[in-house]
N, C-alpha and C positions, 0 to 999 in steps of 0.2 A: 766438538759437538758433545753435549751432555747426555745424561741418561734418558731424559724424557723424549727428545727428538729421536734418539736411537730406538726406543721402544715403539714410537709411532711408526718409524720406518719399517721395523720388523713386523708390526701388526698389518701395515699396508701391504707388504710383500706377501705375507701368509694369506691375507684376504684375497689378494689378486690371484694367487695360486688356487685357492679354493673356488673362486668364481669361475676361473677357466676350466677347472676340473668338472664342476657342476654343469657348465655349458656344453662341454664335450660329451658328458654322460647322458644328456637328454636324448630322447628318440628323435630321429630325423624324419622330416616330411619329404616324400619323394618329389624330386624336381626343384627343391629349394636349395640354394647355395648358402652356406653359413659363412660367418665372418671368420677369418683365420685367427686362431687363439694361440698358436705357438709362440709368436713374438711376445705376447703379453705374459704367457706362462714363463718364458725365459727371463723376462724382466722381473717378475715376481720372485723367481728363484734367486736371481742375482741380488736383488734387494735384501732378501732374507739372509743369504749367506754373508753379505757384507755387514749387515746389522748384527748378526750373531758374532762375527769376528770382532766387531767393535765393542760389543758387550763384554766379550772376553778380555779385551784390552782395557776396558773401563774397570772390570772387576780385579784384574791382576796388577794394573798400573804399568804394564809393559806395552809401549806403543807398537802398532803394526809396522812392519818393515817389509819393503819389497825385496824379492830375491834378485831382481834385475836392475834396480836403481842404485844410485851411488851411496 
């Protein structure tokens, strides 16, 4: 993956986190059930962390390695 798709993934992850945070901070109406936002927030954080790690690997030239893989 090159720099441009990585930046798009980072932007999407951060935007998803911001949207979920904004949705949770809104005042609630009594008696109305909201959509669950935790899975989307977790997905946004995961995308952001993976994209940031990939940006570091693109900048340094050292590929990401798993601790548990071969």
